[in-house]
C-alpha positions as CSV (number, residue, x, y, z in Angstrom):
1,M,111.1,122.2,131.8
2,R,112.3,124.4,129.0
3,K,110.0,127.1,127.7
4,R,109.4,127.4,124.0
5,P,110.6,130.7,122.4
6,Q,107.9,133.2,121.7
7,G,107.8,135.5,118.7
8,F,108.5,135.3,114.9
9,R,109.4,131.9,113.5
10,P,110.8,131.9,110.0
11,R,108.7,130.0,107.4
12,A,109.7,128.2,104.3
13,K,109.4,130.2,101.1
14,R,106.1,129.6,99.2
15,L,106.9,128.7,95.6
16,P,104.2,128.4,92.9
17,S,103.5,124.9,91.8
18,I,103.3,125.5,88.0
19,A,103.8,122.7,85.5
20,S,103.8,123.7,81.8
21,R,103.9,120.1,80.5
22,P,102.9,116.6,81.7
23,D,105.4,114.7,83.8
24,E,107.1,117.9,84.8
25,R,105.8,117.9,88.4
26,W,103.8,115.3,90.4
27,A,102.1,115.8,93.7
28,T,101.0,113.4,96.4
29,D,98.4,113.5,99.1
30,L,97.6,111.1,102.0
31,T,94.2,111.1,103.6
32,H,92.2,108.9,105.9
33,V,88.9,107.4,104.8
34,W,86.4,106.1,107.4
35,C,85.5,102.5,106.8
36,G,82.7,101.2,109.0
37,K,82.0,102.4,112.5
38,D,85.4,102.2,114.2
39,R,87.9,101.6,111.3
40,R,89.8,103.9,109.0
41,A,92.1,103.3,106.0
42,S,94.8,105.4,104.4
43,L,94.4,106.6,100.8
44,A,97.6,107.8,99.0
45,V,97.1,109.5,95.6
46,I,99.7,110.7,93.0
47,I,98.5,113.3,90.5
48,D,100.2,115.1,87.6
49,C,100.2,118.8,88.3
50,C,99.8,119.8,84.6
51,T,96.9,117.6,83.5
52,R,95.4,117.0,87.1
53,K,95.0,113.4,86.3
54,I,95.4,110.7,88.9
55,L,98.4,108.6,88.0
56,G,98.4,106.2,90.9
57,C,96.5,105.5,94.1
58,H,96.6,102.9,96.9
59,L,94.2,102.2,99.8
60,L,95.6,100.4,102.9
61,D,94.3,99.8,106.4
62,N,97.4,101.3,108.0
63,G,99.1,104.6,107.4
64,S,102.6,103.3,106.8
65,S,105.1,104.5,104.2
66,K,104.2,101.3,102.2
67,T,100.9,103.0,101.2
68,A,102.7,106.0,99.6
69,E,105.3,103.7,98.1
70,A,102.7,101.5,96.4
71,A,100.9,104.6,95.0
72,L,104.2,105.9,93.5
73,K,105.0,102.5,92.1
74,G,101.5,102.4,90.5
75,A,102.0,105.8,89.0
76,L,105.4,104.9,87.6
77,V,104.0,101.7,86.0
78,H,101.0,103.6,84.6
79,R,103.2,106.4,83.1
80,F,106.3,104.5,81.9
81,G,105.0,101.0,81.5
82,A,107.4,99.2,83.8
83,L,109.8,99.8,86.7
84,G,113.4,100.0,85.7
85,R,115.8,102.4,84.1
86,I,114.5,105.6,82.5
87,H,116.3,106.3,79.2
88,Q,115.5,110.0,79.1
89,P,117.0,112.1,81.9
90,L,114.7,113.6,84.4
91,A,114.2,117.4,84.4
92,K,116.0,119.4,87.0
93,V,113.9,121.1,89.7
94,R,114.7,124.8,90.1
């Protein structure tokens, strides 16, 4: 059995999450919500980092990637009206 290395492990740089205008940066979170005695569901939420408004959310009984995908789809429909091509180019991330 191989032993894990001890000592300093480099970490990713911590960058500030600052948005100066709406739709510049979105954030997502996935959490588990207890439903009943022995059940839990996954809740995925998409928020706008500037306004702190919830753009989309989805609750599903399993924690698959479909939960996050449905939340993002809801946020895109809420913000842009429909899924499809965006006529204005998206902002570059620094």
